[in-house]
FIBA-584513 format. One record per residue (C-alpha): residue in one letter; x, y, z. Coordinates in steps of 0.001 Angstrom, whole numbers, plus 500000, padded with zeros to 6 digits. Layout:
REM residues N
AXYZ;...
***
This chain:
REM residues 648
M500000500000500000;K502839502349500892;K504585501624497552;F501323502308495676;T500848505562497545;K504405506601496825;K503982505766493129;L500721507711493000;F502357510692494663;M505303510609492238;T502950510400489259;F501039513388490563;A504288515321491102;V505477514568487557;A502116515700486184;V502368518963488086;I505930519543486894;M504966518816483272;S502051521225483517;V504342523919484836;L506891523252482094;L504188523396479417;A502948526681480867;L506452528077480964;T507056526902477393;A503874528626476254;F504810531743478164;A508322531684476735;A506917531461473214;E504652534393473970;T507325536517475582;D509762535874472740;I507544538084470595;Y507517540827473146;D511160540496474045;S512078541026470419;L510718544581470573;S512344547624472168;F512507551377471708;Q515621553513472028;A514790557070473058;N518116558479471840;A520279556711469281;S523502558176470669;D522759557154474277;T522518553406474752;N521212553872478318;T517821554943476977;V516514551584475738;I512924550780476759;Y511520547245476653;T507946546047476551;Q506673544881479929;T503862542811481419;I501558544482483954;D499671542762486780;D496672541617484700;G498980539884482201;S498649542510479471;R501746543663477672;Y502622547352477266;L505233549578475748;F505320552884477639;L506934555571475511;P508457558875476689;S507392562332475523;S510195562387472966;A508826559442470980;S507063560187467686;L504131557885466927;T504119558892463268;E507822558058462956;L508178555287465502;T511318553184465397;L511345549775467086;Y514164547274467362;Y514248543480467575;E516754540648467264;N514926537390468006;A512493537316465083;E512869537219461315;E509880539485460767;V507470541423462988;T504052542659461894;L501739545045463724;S498092544888462743;T494674546294463698;S491228546217462113;V492336549175459986;G495442547593458508;S498911546217459160;V502541547166458814;T505712545107458660;V508167546571461126;V511761546600460001;S514134546764462950;G515610550243463184;E513376551796460512;A510608554306461245;F506917553669460542;D503615555443461205;L501792553739464071;T498832556119463872;A498030554923460335;L496718551694461916;F493957553596463737;D490929555722462904;G491350559115464562;T493378559808467662;A493720557528470682;D495199557489474178;E496278553891473749;Y497295551960470659;T496548548239470946;V497965546159468119;T498368542494467333;V502034541631467149;T502916538702464899;A506409537250464812;D507484533857463502;G503911532606463465;E503147533653467035;A500609536436467674;S499833538429470809;E498459541821471762;L500569544828472708;T499347548232473868;I501506551277473217;M501094554422475336;K502970557717475167;S503653560479477674;S503877564195476894;N505361567414478301;L507791565690480686;R511462564854480514;A512404561221481041;M515043559813483387;Y516778556513482598;L518613554517485267;V520643551490484175;S522232549187486765;D525852548066486608;D524728544614487761;P521034544270486843;V520903540577487785;N522256540813491325;K521883544481492226;G519299545785489821;R515871547261490506;E514427544162492179;Y517332544094494626;V517041547800495449;D513257547550495818;A513423544500498086;V514923546060501229;K515443549653502246;G519187550039502520;N520018547883499498;K522093549976497123;G522764549807493425;S524898551771490990;G525076552312487253;L524411555042484723;I521870557861484521;S520517559821481566;L517969562643481353;L516312563283478012;S514386566396477048;V510889566353475577;D512585566591472171;G514825563626472926;D518048565559473441;V520442564362476139;D520278566940478934;Y522430564880481281;S524285561577481107;N526799560344483654;T527613557864486381;L525004556871488947;T527179556162491968;E524266555116494187;I520547554454494160;K518606553301497193;G515082553262498541;R514039556122500804;G511154556977503125;N509508554930505841;S505874553972505241;T506119555164501637;F508827552555501001;T507398549632502970;E503707549973502123;F503775550549498360;D505139548626495370;K505915551893493620;K509119552839495416;P510645556239496188;Y514396556565495655;Q517412558633496549;I520069558856493869;K523641560060493970;I525532561068490853;G529284561055490336;K529749564780489901;K527671567696491146;A525077568794488595;D521756570604488405;L519451567818487242;I516370570047487278;N518193572682485215;D515665575432485950;D518116578248486700;S517053578173490369;S518531574864491521;E522155574512492538;K524453571713491463;S524485568753493837;K525235565039493935;K522135563873495824;W518592563984494455;V515276562420495421;L512651560678493306;L509285560893495074;A506828558201493999;N503759560043495381;A502181556610495791;A500111557439498876;E497892559933497052;T496292559826493642;T496659563362492280;L500482563143492351;L500344566877493133;H500441567128496942;N504148567698497380;A504380570040494403;I501591572370495551;T502970572318499109;F506326573531497799;D504460576244495879;I502606577392499017;A505843577445501011;N507503579536498307;A504597581982498301;L504904582315502087;G508558583259501656;M510165580338503472;A513944580569503312;Y514483577292501491;V511955575208499573;P512997572186497470;N512798572761493729;Y510966570080491791;E510179568701488355;F507776565995487194;I509482563268485141;D508821559824483687;L511141557246485246;Y512645554236483445;Y514730551813485490;D516658548984483844;G514643549360480676;E511187549355482262;Y508792552210482881;R508249552773486626;G505758555621486644;S505308559361486999;Y507762560726489607;L508652564027491220;L512365564797490963;T513300567061493883;E516261568378495763;K517187566415498873;T516565568058502241;E520191568488503232;I522895570997503989;D524448572164500736;D524845575219498511;G521426576338497318;R519696574092499823;I519959574566503579;E522948576873503555;I524531576294506928;Q527738574699508108;D528104570988507323;T528830569765510850;D528569566155509717;G531374566740507231;L533566568291509938;I533067565295512221;E533719562839509399;D536903564626508306;L538301564388511839;N537172560857512616;A536886558822509409;G538986555680509652;T539067555657513435;D537566552778515381;A535153555131517108;Y533762556253513732;E533842552936511867;N532495550865514776;P530401553387516704;T529522552802520335;V526408554726521338;V526138556178524844;T523024557770526341;K523325560629528834;T520963563073530518;T520646566512528945;A520312568367532253;S523682567068533474;G525470568154530321;G526175564556529461;E527644563502532807;K524930561102533954;N523886557882532244;A520287557373531106;A518110554808529378;E518045555270525588;N514398556312525333;S514168558252528570;A512819561808528565;G515506564462528889;S518311562385527412;Y520495562311524323;K522634559641522699;Y525990560167521032;V528916558209519599;E531616557683522205;G535220558640521510;L534740560989518559;I537023563995518212;E535081567242518572;P535512569668515628;E536742573157516418;L534352576084516252;T534571578604513435;E536053581880514631;G533367584169515995;T530825581389516602;T529755579702519830;H528295576485518413;H528095574250515353;A525178574037512887;Y522417571429513133;L519570570027511066;L516882568422513261;E513790566349512512;I510781565668514729;E510214561936514418;F507875559214515624;N509127557819518925;N508992554223517698;R511566555051514999;Y514063556541517450;P515798553250518359;D516790552837514698;E518572556194514714;L522206556202515770;T522061559533517598;G519473562095518677;F517685563215521809;V514412562924523726;T512910566063525223;E511480566265528725;R508004566069527182;G509028562730525655;Q509358563861522015;T512151562263519999;I514300564507517807;V516777563008515348;T519744564813513843;G519851564844510069;N523155566680510341;P525378565717512010;E524552562044511658;Y526969561237514508;L526584563474517540;T529658563856519698;K529282564198523452;E529690567975523246;T527438568591520228;G524747566332521700;A524809568121525057;Y524610571532523398;I521787570940520916;S519594568899523280;S519830571524526026;L519169574457523685;W516146572726522176;Q514886571942525676;E514954575646526509;F512880576294523361;E510355573592524289;D510048575010527813;A509336578458526390;V506673577163523978;Y504802575320526704;S505100578026529369;E502672580861530007;D502822583488527249;G505710581633525581;Y508218582930528113;N510979580822529646;E511386582271533142;E514645580408533811;T516438581918530809;G514443585141530440;K513796584493526733;Y510598584261524683;Y509895581410522264;Y510604583679519258;E514066584331520677;Y514734580624520233;C513048580161516860;D512441582665514079;L508770583649514362;D508062584053510628;S509399580600509800;L507591579078512789;V504267580593511695;N504804579624508056;L505588575997508876;Y502465575837511017;L500344577362508238;V501581574909505603;N500726571951507849;E497380573434508869;I496280574294505330;A497267570808504158;K495756569238507297;N498890567144507227;F498458563742508826;D502158563645509824;G502497567311510786;Y504649567792513914;L504821564012514302;S507328563159511561;S509218564803508677;T509058568162510482;Y512396569969510190;F514227572739512041;Y517768573983511539;L520239576074513524;P522939578019511623;E526367578193513228;D526291582008513202;S522787582407514666;D521344582055518135;I517912580949516926;F516406578011515080;Y514538578251511788;A511486576105511070;G511579574192507813;P512016573172505131;V508656571581504280;W508760567910503328;D506520564843502840;Y502910565834502180;D501516562632500655;N499169562170503611;A497569565593503373;Y494791567497501594;G492231564841502536;T494437561752502254;S495460559676505266;Q496294556153504013;G492986554741505211;M493348555692508865;L490707558207509911;T489877559005506297;N486587560504507465;V488545562946509663;Y491177564037507145;S488912564145504094;N486880566775505981;P488268570184504898;E487051571823508098;N488442571765511666;F491966572427512910;L494659569798513305;T494056567722516413;L496581567724519232;E496318564066520195;R495455560784518595;V494903557438520282;L496463554460518523;G495523551291520378;S496920551808523856;T499268554612522765;T498488558328522712;R500500560384520252;T500674564108520911;R501135566486518010;Y504258568258519204;L504713572038519703;I501458573302518177;G499502572706521389;G501776575169523151;L502058577601520246;R498289577951519889;E498083579142523477;I500404582084522764;E498608585278521718;S501434586654519578;F501572583404517605;R497798583435517049;D497962587060515910;A500540586175513255;V498489583192512050;Q495337585300511931;A497058587984509835;A498335585401507333;L494837583917506917;D493081587256506400;S490825586965503330;E492056590247501863;T495666590796502868;G496732587409504243;V499780585932502517;A498663582350503218;Y495114583007502018;N496362584542498778;A498932581786498264;V496137579212498149;Q494090581383495765;E496969581107493273;L496404577357493190;L492691577543492396;G490591578191489295;E490936577335485609;D494262579161485357;G495487578132488803;T498546576021489523;I496552572848490213;R494985572820486740;Q498277573754485112;L500073570857486796;E497198568496486026;A497506569310482318;L501287569002482480;I501283565417483794;Y497984564200482354;D499385561726479816;S502072560631482258;Q499529559856484981;K497555557686482515;M500591555476482010;N501307555592485738;Y497899554155486649;V498012551475483977;L501205550275485659;W499888550865489211;P496081550418488959;N495748549474492636;L496760553013493606;L493564554322492016;T491391552087494186;S493321552615497421;S492473554819500369;G494814557424498870;T492168558212496278;V489834560726497917;V486892561946495842;A483569563638496491;S480781561506497934;G479188559340495258;Q481995559918492755;A484031557111491177;K487681556754492136;T489332558319489102;Y492230560662488614;D490010563460487332;N487664563210490314;A490601563148492745;V492005566389491297;D488538567972491403;Y488282567068495072;L491771568421495813;E490752571816494450;Y487434571745496320;Y489270570714499500;L491741573593499342;D489082576156498447;T486813575033501285;R489629574689503799;I491261578092503292;T487831579755503522;W487039577892506761;L490430578660508313;S490140582322507372;E486648582634508852;Q487573580824512072;S490779582772512710;A488955586069512074;L486903585350515208;W489969585383517476;S490369588488519589;G493145588748522148;E492678585949524656;D489282585066523168;Y489807582204520719;I488718578663519956;F490226575795517948;V487554573406516644;T489210570008516147;D488234566500515129;T488301563452517387;E491108561082516401;T490561557818518234;Y491816554622516678;A491160552412519721;G488551549717519113;G487078548559515821;K489182548390512682;Y491714550956513936;D492785549008517004;M496313548348515765;A497316546249518767;A494377543900518198;F495123543817514479;A498780542909515076;A497760540150517490;A495282538760514965;V497915538730512213;K500384536978514506;E497786534359515453;A496841533741511803;F500499533397510814;Q501118530916513614;K498134528810512515;L499406528819508929;L502884527822510087;N501454524970512190;F499452523764509199;F502542523602506967;M504505521828509689;K501789519172509857;I502020518668506082;V505800518318506276;S505453515826509130;F502821513820507226;L504951513603504064;S508013512678506092;N506175509789507796;L504621508716504515;F507903508107502726;N510032506831505636;
***
């Protein structure tokens, strides 16, 4: 009986393997047709080859850049003797490397061109789409098999290298050089979406945006904008910040991205939030520390020590304890520039649960974690200085009238008032889900005694979008940002703004900026609205690109990031309509509410953000996932045990 069972099992296994092989053979025959076709965006730049690709539903597409001409389209192939494209209108034999008129196979104009591709007796369908208005960026890996796009996309921290090219709308090479590094960036935006954001580093400083306002740099960011459907959130936020007069706002440009020969979607190329010429123009303290310590054991194998801020770094503390900072032990402290009393710093307010992953930073006495974007490695002295100075600022914000009695200084003597008000306004107008919880930056120049708020960054979860959590709260264009949210058993407090709102001088400045006649914030939003407003201009600019984007990433159109008016279908057009309605309604509501404030008479109407219970109880959800995984693991172990006993 056991021999019969074993024979039956082996027969079944062979049948399964044969079925798989037959399927693979059929697939290989099908893909041979597709693989024989490619498009080269610039004949003189071999990095700009684009291959056909299969999307999730099994359809095959060729996504062309703006520079491609459909009436003089040139395709290339090697693995077929002859390739024919045909439709109900007619057919054309495609000669590799020779131009033909694709539009002649169709009646009238079309957004998509679906043809039957016949090669060596095999026939399959191929849809050709084309972008417009945007430049295209091409990234080609040095080692596409082992360290290509799939490797980089798999784990944040995986790095690749290769070549980079930027082609104009006309197909001219605007930039072509070495790509020394590409890696994934972001937190939730990297882990929760298949469309990945990237940071790239080029071999020599250059202005990739080339708009006469950006400075040359090596590091650039490619924002995927996957968490929201309009693809416009970050762009319009930068525009608002510019209109408010913030000292530094990242420049940006929409592009089509191709990575290792495949289209990856519509991206926003931006400057990286960093210390550099034309960006945050302060001293590069990180570079000073690296120059002094690179190659030393302390720098190459860092040992992190946590000390209390109040003791100036003399007393030990637990890593996550309030009023502490952590630094790298044994680093040489850089000397101060003549005439200065401290180094420069770039700080970021961050979620507390991400703090353990950061090498250095500090925790305020109110329990808020602050990480240092620059320097990356705090020394004992720099850590003691910046954590204590920031603590004085926090104490002033949360004291009566914004006055720190111990130091005799007001909150605006610690942080520039205009920048502080402007950063608040940008987050409030956007109703930013992450505002003052994460991606909220401040910097301290080495020749100044006060911080500056900014620059603005990361506004995917804004303007009505919140990645599915409390969508009903954030899609409502009314009400001020809440101060607290309950996530399971954890309460997260929106840092600083609770104290700032209690200060009359801060409210006065906010009220003036929101005035419906003279307010700079109110008028900045008006520039975005209407037929000739920035929103409609950007929509038209990327319209063909977004079509290709959502063919490649159709799930992003049906996700919680697509916020539309009640009863409307989840489409790109409806999402942009809602974005404009949201901003128009919100700025009017904010202006009317702030106009009611008078001296100490004010009110902030907020939403209730409670995740506890129901589908937003994250602790219960995590426990349920763990239990389900354990059951699945037990089930597989039983199968393995059964098979083992069966054949022994």
